[in-house]
N, C-alpha and C positions, 0 to 999 in steps of 0.2 A: 577277405572282409566277411565281416558278421555274418550269419544267416539274415536275411531280408524280411523283412516285415511283408504279411498278405497283402494284395491290392485288393481292391474294390472294382472290379470292371461292370462296367454296361455297354449292352450290346447297341450299339447305334445300327449297325445293319450288318449283310450276312457275312462281311468284312472289317466291319472296323468296330472297336470296342476303345474305350473312354476310363481312364481311371484317373480321377481328382485327389486333390490332395484330403487330406481327414479336416473335420472343422476347426479342430483345435490348431492347426495351420494358419499361415497365411502371410502376407507379401513379407512380415518380420524373420520368418522363421528363417534357420540358418542350416545348412546342407551337415549329414550327418559326421563329418572329418572337419570339420571348417568352419568358419565366419564367412567363407566365400561365399554369395549369392548362388543358388543354382540356376539353371533354367527354367524360365514362364513354362515351357512345351519342350515334351520331346515325343517327336516323331520317331517311332521305331517300326522300321518296314519290316517283318517277318520274314522266314526264308519260305519258300514255296513248298507247300503243305506241312508247315508248322499245325502240329495237334495246339489248341487254346493251352493248355496246362504246362505243355512245354515254353511257348513264346512268352507265356506269362511270367516265368521268373526271371526275366527279361525285365519286367513291369516290376515286380516283388527289389529286385534290385534297386531300379531307381528309385523306388519310394522309401528304400532304405538310405539311399544316398542323398538325395532329396528330398527331404519329406513334405513338400510346398510345390512338388513339377506335379503338372496334370500333362499325364503320358495317353498318348492317340498313337491306339496299337492299330497297324493294319496288315489284314492276310492275303496270303496268296494262294490258288492252286493248279494244277497243271495244266486245267482247261481252260485258262486264264490267258494263257498265252496263244490260246485261238479263238476264244470267244471275246478279244477285247473291247466290242461295245460293251457286253454284258457286264466284265470287270468293272469298266468306267463307271458305269452306274453305279455298283455296290462302293467305289470307293469314295463317289462323291462328297457322301459327307464328311471324311475326313478332310475335305478341301475346303467343306466348309466351316471347319471347325478352324481350321488355319487360320482362315480369312475372317474370324471372329475371334480368335486368343491371341492373334501375332499381330502386332504393331510395328510400324518403320520397315529398315530398310536391311538388305543381309550387311554382317558386317559385326564390330565389336559390341555393338549398341543394342542389336538381336538378344531377346531370350529367348531363341527356336534352338536345339539342339536335336539332326537330324542323324538317326543312328539306322543302317541298313543292312540287312545281313544275307549274303546269299545273290546270288540272280534272281530268284524272286522278288526279293527286296530293293534290289534293281529297277525291276520292270514296274513294282510300285511307286517307285520313286520317281520313274520317267513319266507315269502316265500324273502321277498329282502334280507333277510340274506341269507339266502340259496345259492341265485343268485350270492353273491358277497363270497360266501366261494367257489360255485362250477365253476362258469362260468367264461369264462375267458373276461377280460376286450378287447374293441374296440382297443384300443392306442396298448397295449402291447404284447396281446392274453395270459396272463398268469392270472388265480386267484389268487386272494390276500390273499386270505388262513386266511384271517383275520376275515371276516367279517363286520360287519357294526363297525367303528371307532368313535362311539360317546365319549363324556368327561362326558352326563347325557342322561337318560331315564326317561320319563315323561310317567305314566301309569294313565290314566283317565276315571274312572270307569271298569276297568277291572283291570287282567282277570278273569274269572268266569268261572264256570264248568255249565252244560246244565240240566237242568229240563224240564218237560214236558211243565209247565207254562211259565219259562223263554223263550223257545223255539218258543212257540205260538206267543208270545210277539215279541221277536227279527224279526222272520218271515214275519209279518204280519203289523208291526205297519206302516208302509206306505198304509198300504189299509183302505179306506175311506169306498169306495161303499158297502153297506152289503150285497148285492148281489153278491158279488165276494167275501165279508171277509168270510162269514159263509162256503164254498167251500173249500175256501182256508186251515180255518181252519184244515178241517176235513183232507186233504190232508196233511197238516202238520201235524198232529197226526199223521195217518199215516204212513208217512217217519221216523217221531221220533222212531215208537215203530219198523219198520225194521230196522233201522240203530242200535237200542238196541240192538235189538236179533243177529243180525249178527255181531255187537262186542262180545257180549255174546260169540258165537258158535267160535270165532278165537281166544275166550280171550283174546282183545286188551282192550285198554281203549277207550274212546268216542274221536272225532274228538277235543273236545273242553280242554278237559282231556288232551289230547296228545300236543297241543298247549301251553297250562299251564306248562306242565312238559319242553317243548323245551325252554320257553324264561328261565327257570332257571338251564337248564344244562350249567355246567361249559363251556364246549365247542362250545356253539352257542352265547353268546351275552358276552361282556366282563363286569370283574365285577366292574363296576365304580358307583357314584352315582344316586339312584333312587330315584323318588317323586311319591308315589301313593296318587290320589285323588280320596275320594268314599265317600259315603252316605247311612245310614242304612236303606232309603226306599226307595234306587235303586231298584225298580219291577224288573231289569233282572239279575243284576249281587247281590247277596249276600256281605252283608260288611264282612262276615267270610272266603269267597272266598279269600276275596283281604286281609286281613290281614295273611290268610295263605299260600297266594302265597310271600308276602313281608316276613315272617317269615324264608319259605325254600329258599331265594333269599340270607339270612345270612348263613343257615348252607350245604344248596347242589352249590350253584353259586360263594361264598364267597364274598358277594357284604357286605360291612363293613357299607355304609355308605347309607341308608333308613330314607323318611323321609314319614311322615304317615299325610295326611291334609284329618281330616272329616268331612263333610260338613253335619250335621243336618236335613237340609230344603230343600235339592236340589235331584230331582230324574236323571233318569239317563241320562248321560251326558249335563248334567244342570248345573253345576259347577259354571262355567265363566258365565253365567247368571245371578245367583241366589245374589252368590256375586265375583265379579269381580275384585274388589279390593286386597282384600285374596287370588283369585285364581291366580293372575299376580304377585301378589309378590310372592308366593310360588314358581312359576316358575322362578322367575329373579333370586331368592335368589339361589335356587340348581345349575341355570348355573353359577353365581358368586361365590358360595363357593365350587362348584365342580373344579373352575381354581386357587384356592389357591395357590397350588404345584406350576404351572408354572408363577405364580407371586412372589413369594418366591425367585425359583431358576433366575426369571431376577432380580432381587435386590441386590443377591448372590455374 
């Protein structure tokens, strides 16, 4: 894929950013790779602790692929796994944007594409979906009761279950100073042990297991097409976790259209950088083909 045009990001809250089309584009604009109409809105749930300059590369790529698309970027941080109330408040503007910008139901007629990266993105997706299910909209004062009305879901390097090794890597990835990192690793190890013990005492699965199960609950996300992008050399999310989740999406969530793109040589959330042509072709393909029913109805 050619180098993407730079987006113009508007900060809405500490967690939410908005990138809108240039004034020269509009409803009649076409994608950069053909005449197929792109998404009206892309919800981009970034990985935990993603720096804005890194997450923005995905926004730039969408801007190149679909010039007339609005991108809602939502970021999360490690502390958000433990201070959920504050995180819910920070991402509330994203839920409001989805209510205002996305019309209709999930399925081929929807103009919303949801792109989730790593377990941090999965947490964001869960919390946003719950806000749409339970919280009233600003305009109507009534909850939608339908959750996120997507045409398709993309899961990049997720979801995965937790191990001590992956937890340490995930929560310490942004720490470069060894003077800070070693005490942080010790604290993360202690935290992991305490949480595991607490889960055993309560006889409940861990946080990541609950998020993973939520995403395959038939009462949570709509059974629209899914694309899983993953790698066997991912040190945070084992490929077996992704493949298991995809298989369960069929049996538990009723998803019939599941696509698997296995990148053999790219690490965690690096597939787009390692093989951009394959990555963005898969994204475009799932969007286009998820709308085939809509095209058939328009032609009928």
